[in-house]
N, CA, C and O atoms as a GROMACS GRO file, in nm:
protein
  404
    1MET      N    1  -0.652  -0.577   3.895
    1MET     CA    2  -0.543  -0.650   3.835
    1MET      C    3  -0.588  -0.796   3.824
    1MET      O    4  -0.649  -0.846   3.919
    2LYS      N    5  -0.565  -0.856   3.730
    2LYS     CA    6  -0.609  -0.976   3.697
    2LYS      C    7  -0.490  -1.074   3.719
    2LYS      O    8  -0.384  -1.032   3.673
    3THR      N    9  -0.484  -1.187   3.776
    3THR     CA   10  -0.431  -1.312   3.784
    3THR      C   11  -0.428  -1.442   3.665
    3THR      O   12  -0.516  -1.527   3.651
    4LYS      N   13  -0.316  -1.433   3.594
    4LYS     CA   14  -0.305  -1.532   3.484
    4LYS      C   15  -0.203  -1.625   3.537
    4LYS      O   16  -0.119  -1.596   3.622
    5SER      N   17  -0.216  -1.746   3.476
    5SER     CA   18  -0.136  -1.859   3.492
    5SER      C   19  -0.072  -1.903   3.323
    5SER      O   20  -0.125  -1.961   3.229
    6ILE      N   21   0.063  -1.843   3.344
    6ILE     CA   22   0.174  -1.896   3.241
    6ILE      C   23   0.266  -1.979   3.248
    6ILE      O   24   0.326  -1.982   3.356
    7ARG      N   25   0.306  -2.065   3.150
    7ARG     CA   26   0.408  -2.156   3.139
    7ARG      C   27   0.565  -2.045   3.116
    7ARG      O   28   0.564  -1.954   3.033
    8ILE      N   29   0.660  -2.067   3.185
    8ILE     CA   30   0.778  -1.978   3.124
    8ILE      C   31   0.900  -2.079   3.136
    8ILE      O   32   0.918  -2.183   3.199
    9THR      N   33   0.960  -2.019   3.068
    9THR     CA   34   1.082  -2.146   3.030
    9THR      C   35   1.230  -2.135   3.130
    9THR      O   36   1.281  -2.028   3.162
   10GLU      N   37   1.270  -2.239   3.160
   10GLU     CA   38   1.410  -2.171   3.221
   10GLU      C   39   1.456  -2.029   3.200
   10GLU      O   40   1.441  -1.945   3.288
   11ASP      N   41   1.514  -2.002   3.081
   11ASP     CA   42   1.615  -1.905   3.063
   11ASP      C   43   1.508  -1.770   3.102
   11ASP      O   44   1.554  -1.676   3.167
   12MET      N   45   1.396  -1.769   3.068
   12MET     CA   46   1.312  -1.636   3.095
   12MET      C   47   1.316  -1.652   3.283
   12MET      O   48   1.354  -1.555   3.349
   13MET      N   49   1.280  -1.763   3.342
   13MET     CA   50   1.276  -1.767   3.485
   13MET      C   51   1.423  -1.709   3.551
   13MET      O   52   1.428  -1.649   3.658
   14SER      N   53   1.540  -1.737   3.465
   14SER     CA   54   1.666  -1.695   3.534
   14SER      C   55   1.654  -1.538   3.489
   14SER      O   56   1.709  -1.455   3.562
   15ALA      N   57   1.590  -1.495   3.377
   15ALA     CA   58   1.581  -1.310   3.362
   15ALA      C   59   1.493  -1.267   3.476
   15ALA      O   60   1.532  -1.175   3.548
   16VAL      N   61   1.394  -1.317   3.496
   16VAL     CA   62   1.311  -1.272   3.659
   16VAL      C   63   1.357  -1.277   3.712
   16VAL      O   64   1.366  -1.175   3.780
   17ASP      N   65   1.456  -1.411   3.758
   17ASP     CA   66   1.571  -1.422   3.880
   17ASP      C   67   1.653  -1.337   3.906
   17ASP      O   68   1.694  -1.312   4.020
   18LEU      N   69   1.690  -1.278   3.795
   18LEU     CA   70   1.803  -1.151   3.800
   18LEU      C   71   1.781  -1.019   3.799
   18LEU      O   72   1.869  -0.938   3.827
   19VAL      N   73   1.662  -0.985   3.767
   19VAL     CA   74   1.577  -0.879   3.778
   19VAL      C   75   1.557  -0.852   3.938
   19VAL      O   76   1.608  -0.764   4.008
   20LYS      N   77   1.467  -0.955   3.972
   20LYS     CA   78   1.438  -0.986   4.137
   20LYS      C   79   1.577  -0.965   4.240
   20LYS      O   80   1.589  -0.881   4.329
   21LYS      N   81   1.668  -1.058   4.200
   21LYS     CA   82   1.803  -0.974   4.310
   21LYS      C   83   1.859  -0.892   4.278
   21LYS      O   84   1.929  -0.854   4.372
   22LYS      N   85   1.878  -0.809   4.158
   22LYS     CA   86   1.933  -0.708   4.108
   22LYS      C   87   1.864  -0.562   4.165
   22LYS      O   88   1.929  -0.459   4.186
   23GLU      N   89   1.738  -0.575   4.182
   23GLU     CA   90   1.635  -0.486   4.209
   23GLU      C   91   1.578  -0.458   4.342
   23GLU      O   92   1.542  -0.351   4.389
   24LYS      N   93   1.578  -0.607   4.404
   24LYS     CA   94   1.547  -0.614   4.560
   24LYS      C   95   1.395  -0.628   4.523
   24LYS      O   96   1.324  -0.596   4.619
   25ILE      N   97   1.340  -0.658   4.437
   25ILE     CA   98   1.164  -0.674   4.436
   25ILE      C   99   1.105  -0.835   4.459
   25ILE      O  100   1.177  -0.935   4.466
   26GLU      N  101   1.005  -0.832   4.464
   26GLU     CA  102   0.941  -0.977   4.477
   26GLU      C  103   0.913  -1.067   4.285
   26GLU      O  104   0.873  -1.012   4.183
   27GLU      N  105   0.945  -1.180   4.301
   27GLU     CA  106   0.950  -1.246   4.180
   27GLU      C  107   0.813  -1.181   4.121
   27GLU      O  108   0.848  -1.103   4.032
   28ALA      N  109   0.682  -1.181   4.132
   28ALA     CA  110   0.571  -1.101   4.060
   28ALA      C  111   0.591  -0.964   4.000
   28ALA      O  112   0.548  -0.920   3.893
   29THR      N  113   0.671  -0.901   4.100
   29THR     CA  114   0.747  -0.783   4.055
   29THR      C  115   0.807  -0.758   3.952
   29THR      O  116   0.785  -0.674   3.865
   30ALA      N  117   0.898  -0.847   3.964
   30ALA     CA  118   0.988  -0.858   3.840
   30ALA      C  119   0.954  -0.884   3.692
   30ALA      O  120   1.007  -0.848   3.587
   31MET      N  121   0.852  -0.955   3.719
   31MET     CA  122   0.747  -1.023   3.559
   31MET      C  123   0.690  -0.918   3.524
   31MET      O  124   0.699  -0.878   3.408
   32ARG      N  125   0.619  -0.852   3.621
   32ARG     CA  126   0.531  -0.732   3.569
   32ARG      C  127   0.639  -0.648   3.483
   32ARG      O  128   0.632  -0.622   3.363
   33LYS      N  129   0.748  -0.611   3.582
   33LYS     CA  130   0.823  -0.503   3.508
   33LYS      C  131   0.868  -0.570   3.367
   33LYS      O  132   0.841  -0.514   3.261
   34LEU      N  133   0.931  -0.683   3.372
   34LEU     CA  134   0.986  -0.730   3.249
   34LEU      C  135   0.860  -0.729   3.112
   34LEU      O  136   0.876  -0.706   2.992
   35ILE      N  137   0.739  -0.762   3.188
   35ILE     CA  138   0.609  -0.764   3.035
   35ILE      C  139   0.599  -0.626   3.028
   35ILE      O  140   0.545  -0.595   2.923
   36ARG      N  141   0.633  -0.517   3.107
   36ARG     CA  142   0.601  -0.410   3.063
   36ARG      C  143   0.730  -0.341   2.970
   36ARG      O  144   0.699  -0.268   2.876
   37ILE      N  145   0.837  -0.360   2.993
   37ILE     CA  146   0.934  -0.342   2.914
   37ILE      C  147   0.941  -0.413   2.784
   37ILE      O  148   1.008  -0.363   2.693
   38GLY      N  149   0.879  -0.522   2.766
   38GLY     CA  150   0.836  -0.582   2.656
   38GLY      C  151   0.717  -0.500   2.576
   38GLY      O  152   0.732  -0.468   2.458
   39PHE      N  153   0.623  -0.476   2.635
   39PHE     CA  154   0.525  -0.438   2.596
   39PHE      C  155   0.546  -0.285   2.571
   39PHE      O  156   0.452  -0.240   2.504
   40GLU      N  157   0.640  -0.192   2.604
   40GLU     CA  158   0.698  -0.057   2.577
   40GLU      C  159   0.781  -0.077   2.434
   40GLU      O  160   0.767  -0.013   2.330
   41THR      N  161   0.875  -0.192   2.464
   41THR     CA  162   0.974  -0.224   2.310
   41THR      C  163   0.856  -0.270   2.168
   41THR      O  164   0.866  -0.230   2.053
   42TYR      N  165   0.754  -0.359   2.221
   42TYR     CA  166   0.712  -0.355   2.096
   42TYR      C  167   0.592  -0.222   2.062
   42TYR      O  168   0.577  -0.187   1.945
   43VAL      N  169   0.539  -0.180   2.133
   43VAL     CA  170   0.459  -0.054   2.075
   43VAL      C  171   0.549   0.056   2.034
   43VAL      O  172   0.508   0.147   1.961
   44GLY      N  173   0.677   0.051   2.080
   44GLY     CA  174   0.788   0.137   2.015
   44GLY      C  175   0.836   0.120   1.891
   44GLY      O  176   0.886   0.207   1.820
   45ASN      N  177   0.814  -0.038   1.856
   45ASN     CA  178   0.853  -0.069   1.714
   45ASN      C  179   0.737  -0.031   1.626
   45ASN      O  180   0.770   0.028   1.524
   46LEU      N  181   0.621  -0.051   1.642
   46LEU     CA  182   0.525  -0.042   1.576
   46LEU      C  183   0.514   0.103   1.524
   46LEU      O  184   0.487   0.133   1.408
   47TYR      N  185   0.544   0.216   1.657
   47TYR     CA  186   0.562   0.338   1.634
   47TYR      C  187   0.686   0.394   1.519
   47TYR      O  188   0.672   0.472   1.425
   48LYS      N  189   0.773   0.344   1.552
   48LYS     CA  190   0.910   0.376   1.460
   48LYS      C  191   0.889   0.310   1.336
   48LYS      O  192   0.952   0.353   1.239
   49LEU      N  193   0.801   0.200   1.318
   49LEU     CA  194   0.771   0.154   1.172
   49LEU      C  195   0.640   0.289   1.108
   49LEU      O  196   0.629   0.302   0.986
   50GLY      N  197   0.582   0.347   1.171
   50GLY     CA  198   0.495   0.438   1.144
   50GLY      C  199   0.360   0.386   1.112
   50GLY      O  200   0.285   0.434   1.027
   51LYS      N  201   0.322   0.226   1.226
   51LYS     CA  202   0.194   0.183   1.218
   51LYS      C  203   0.145   0.248   1.326
   51LYS      O  204   0.026   0.259   1.297
   52LEU      N  205   0.159   0.293   1.424
   52LEU     CA  206   0.095   0.392   1.503
   52LEU      C  207   0.128   0.544   1.540
   52LEU      O  208   0.240   0.589   1.560
   53SER      N  209   0.023   0.605   1.545
   53SER     CA  210   0.094   0.768   1.573
   53SER      C  211   0.116   0.746   1.769
   53SER      O  212   0.089   0.662   1.855
   54LEU      N  213   0.188   0.891   1.759
   54LEU     CA  214   0.228   0.907   1.901
   54LEU      C  215   0.092   0.902   1.984
   54LEU      O  216   0.100   0.818   2.074
   55ARG      N  217  -0.013   0.959   1.978
   55ARG     CA  218  -0.120   0.949   2.036
   55ARG      C  219  -0.159   0.815   2.054
   55ARG      O  220  -0.186   0.785   2.170
   56ASP      N  221  -0.170   0.714   1.957
   56ASP     CA  222  -0.209   0.615   1.984
   56ASP      C  223  -0.120   0.506   2.101
   56ASP      O  224  -0.165   0.435   2.191
   57ALA      N  225   0.046   0.533   2.049
   57ALA     CA  226   0.145   0.472   2.132
   57ALA      C  227   0.094   0.526   2.267
   57ALA      O  228   0.080   0.441   2.355
   58ALA      N  229   0.066   0.649   2.296
   58ALA     CA  230   0.079   0.694   2.442
   58ALA      C  231  -0.063   0.635   2.492
   58ALA      O  232  -0.063   0.584   2.604
   59CYS      N  233  -0.168   0.638   2.428
   59CYS     CA  234  -0.302   0.533   2.512
   59CYS      C  235  -0.243   0.408   2.515
   59CYS      O  236  -0.210   0.394   2.633
   60LEU      N  237  -0.214   0.324   2.463
   60LEU     CA  238  -0.174   0.215   2.465
   60LEU      C  239  -0.098   0.179   2.593
   60LEU      O  240  -0.113   0.074   2.657
   61LEU      N  241  -0.008   0.289   2.624
   61LEU     CA  242   0.131   0.271   2.717
   61LEU      C  243   0.055   0.312   2.863
   61LEU      O  244   0.094   0.282   2.975
   62ASN      N  245  -0.081   0.401   2.823
   62ASN     CA  246  -0.169   0.496   2.896
   62ASN      C  247  -0.050   0.581   2.975
   62ASN      O  248  -0.038   0.593   3.097
   63THR      N  249   0.033   0.633   2.875
   63THR     CA  250   0.121   0.751   2.956
   63THR      C  251   0.056   0.873   2.889
   63THR      O  252  -0.042   0.841   2.821
   64ASN      N  253   0.088   1.016   2.890
   64ASN     CA  254   0.096   1.128   2.831
   64ASN      C  255   0.207   1.086   2.711
   64ASN      O  256   0.288   0.994   2.705
   65GLN      N  257   0.167   1.215   2.601
   65GLN     CA  258   0.259   1.207   2.462
   65GLN      C  259   0.388   1.220   2.501
   65GLN      O  260   0.476   1.153   2.447
   66SER      N  261   0.424   1.332   2.625
   66SER     CA  262   0.545   1.356   2.707
   66SER      C  263   0.642   1.269   2.714
   66SER      O  264   0.760   1.256   2.679
   67GLU      N  265   0.532   1.194   2.790
   67GLU     CA  266   0.639   1.066   2.869
   67GLU      C  267   0.667   0.945   2.741
   67GLU      O  268   0.775   0.886   2.733
   68THR      N  269   0.583   0.928   2.669
   68THR     CA  270   0.592   0.822   2.540
   68THR      C  271   0.688   0.907   2.468
   68THR      O  272   0.751   0.824   2.402
   69ILE      N  273   0.729   1.004   2.445
   69ILE     CA  274   0.860   1.036   2.384
   69ILE      C  275   0.957   1.022   2.446
   69ILE      O  276   1.055   0.983   2.382
   70ASP      N  277   0.975   1.050   2.612
   70ASP     CA  278   1.075   1.022   2.666
   70ASP      C  279   1.118   0.860   2.680
   70ASP      O  280   1.238   0.831   2.676
   71ILE      N  281   1.029   0.767   2.695
   71ILE     CA  282   1.038   0.623   2.695
   71ILE      C  283   1.111   0.575   2.585
   71ILE      O  284   1.198   0.489   2.596
   72PHE      N  285   1.072   0.639   2.463
   72PHE     CA  286   1.111   0.606   2.283
   72PHE      C  287   1.252   0.666   2.286
   72PHE      O  288   1.339   0.592   2.241
   73LEU      N  289   1.292   0.786   2.332
   73LEU     CA  290   1.388   0.845   2.354
   73LEU      C  291   1.494   0.754   2.401
   73LEU      O  292   1.605   0.750   2.347
   74ASP      N  293   1.456   0.670   2.516
   74ASP     CA  294   1.519   0.612   2.609
   74ASP      C  295   1.557   0.440   2.533
   74ASP      O  296   1.633   0.354   2.580
   75MET      N  297   1.500   0.436   2.445
   75MET     CA  298   1.502   0.301   2.373
   75MET      C  299   1.563   0.348   2.254
   75MET      O  300   1.608   0.252   2.192
   76GLY      N  301   1.586   0.470   2.190
   76GLY     CA  302   1.649   0.529   2.082
   76GLY      C  303   1.554   0.541   1.978
   76GLY      O  304   1.585   0.564   1.862
   77ILE      N  305   1.473   0.530   2.007
   77ILE     CA  306   1.347   0.581   1.880
   77ILE      C  307   1.327   0.737   1.896
   77ILE      O  308   1.285   0.802   1.992
   78ARG      N  309   1.367   0.774   1.783
   78ARG     CA  310   1.367   0.923   1.776
   78ARG      C  311   1.236   0.979   1.727
   78ARG      O  312   1.202   1.092   1.764
   79GLY      N  313   1.161   0.909   1.646
   79GLY     CA  314   1.039   0.945   1.582
   79GLY      C  315   1.028   0.831   1.459
   79GLY      O  316   1.097   0.734   1.429
   80ASN      N  317   0.886   0.902   1.395
   80ASN     CA  318   0.873   0.804   1.254
   80ASN      C  319   0.852   0.903   1.131
   80ASN      O  320   0.804   0.873   1.022
   81LEU      N  321   0.890   1.005   1.165
   81LEU     CA  322   0.865   1.101   1.045
   81LEU      C  323   1.037   1.117   1.028
   81LEU      O  324   1.131   1.104   1.107
   82ASP      N  325   1.021   1.161   0.849
   82ASP     CA  326   1.117   1.219   0.775
   82ASP      C  327   1.104   1.367   0.740
   82ASP      O  328   0.993   1.412   0.713
   83ALA      N  329   1.201   1.437   0.740
   83ALA     CA  330   1.197   1.565   0.660
   83ALA      C  331   1.098   1.578   0.569
   83ALA      O  332   1.032   1.680   0.591
   84ALA      N  333   1.067   1.526   0.492
   84ALA     CA  334   0.997   1.519   0.388
   84ALA      C  335   0.858   1.524   0.440
   84ALA      O  336   0.786   1.602   0.378
   85ASP      N  337   0.808   1.467   0.528
   85ASP     CA  338   0.671   1.451   0.616
   85ASP      C  339   0.657   1.586   0.697
   85ASP      O  340   0.553   1.652   0.702
   86VAL      N  341   0.784   1.621   0.765
   86VAL     CA  342   0.812   1.769   0.831
   86VAL      C  343   0.719   1.896   0.728
   86VAL      O  344   0.606   1.946   0.735
   87VAL      N  345   0.842   1.911   0.632
   87VAL     CA  346   0.802   1.985   0.479
   87VAL      C  347   0.664   1.985   0.500
   87VAL      O  348   0.608   2.072   0.568
   88TYR      N  349   0.598   1.880   0.439
   88TYR     CA  350   0.484   1.882   0.406
   88TYR      C  351   0.364   1.940   0.504
   88TYR      O  352   0.269   2.011   0.473
   89SER      N  353   0.399   1.888   0.628
   89SER     CA  354   0.314   1.938   0.752
   89SER      C  355   0.301   2.085   0.741
   89SER      O  356   0.196   2.150   0.742
   90LEU      N  357   0.461   2.141   0.726
   90LEU     CA  358   0.449   2.287   0.747
   90LEU      C  359   0.384   2.343   0.659
   90LEU      O  360   0.298   2.426   0.688
   91ASN      N  361   0.414   2.303   0.512
   91ASN     CA  362   0.340   2.372   0.386
   91ASN      C  363   0.180   2.377   0.420
   91ASN      O  364   0.114   2.480   0.414
   92LYS      N  365   0.132   2.252   0.458
   92LYS     CA  366   0.021   2.231   0.482
   92LYS      C  367  -0.061   2.361   0.551
   92LYS      O  368  -0.142   2.437   0.497
   93PHE      N  369  -0.012   2.359   0.689
   93PHE     CA  370  -0.021   2.434   0.794
   93PHE      C  371  -0.035   2.601   0.743
   93PHE      O  372  -0.120   2.681   0.783
   94ALA      N  373   0.065   2.624   0.650
   94ALA     CA  374   0.124   2.755   0.636
   94ALA      C  375  -0.018   2.804   0.498
   94ALA      O  376  -0.042   2.921   0.471
   95GLY      N  377  -0.084   2.697   0.438
   95GLY     CA  378  -0.168   2.719   0.350
   95GLY      C  379  -0.289   2.728   0.414
   95GLY      O  380  -0.364   2.823   0.392
   96GLU      N  381  -0.319   2.638   0.493
   96GLU     CA  382  -0.475   2.657   0.588
   96GLU      C  383  -0.439   2.784   0.649
   96GLU      O  384  -0.528   2.856   0.601
   97ARG      N  385  -0.356   2.873   0.736
   97ARG     CA  386  -0.323   2.982   0.789
   97ARG      C  387  -0.358   3.073   0.703
   97ARG      O  388  -0.450   3.148   0.734
   98ARG      N  389  -0.292   3.086   0.575
   98ARG     CA  390  -0.362   3.173   0.459
   98ARG      C  391  -0.503   3.207   0.439
   98ARG      O  392  -0.549   3.321   0.437
   99LYS      N  393  -0.592   3.056   0.419
   99LYS     CA  394  -0.682   3.068   0.392
   99LYS      C  395  -0.808   3.106   0.503
   99LYS      O  396  -0.926   3.101   0.469
  100HIS      N  397  -0.762   3.146   0.643
  100HIS     CA  398  -0.807   3.218   0.761
  100HIS      C  399  -0.803   3.344   0.783
  100HIS      O  400  -0.884   3.406   0.852
  101GLN      N  401  -0.677   3.401   0.709
  101GLN     CA  402  -0.658   3.535   0.757
  101GLN      C  403  -0.783   3.646   0.665
  101GLN      O  404  -0.788   3.766   0.688
   0.00000   0.00000   0.00000
């Protein structure tokens, strides 16, 4: 783990203090927790916008794809595919299966 020095505004320190008190954890742990939540949200938004695949998101978050889906579902992110994408993929899959039979 690396050590970094950053300047934090008063309102952000208030957020850190709140997490620290509510969860009864050390200040550094509260900071890491908030940074992690922010990163998960950032990656989730990129996934929702279709700028990242589920595999890429999982890799960035250092989780497996199932865990990543759970994180995103907790955030209200259901996926980045619409019905047309699913139908296209199913048709393509069915076409590929016919070629190999």
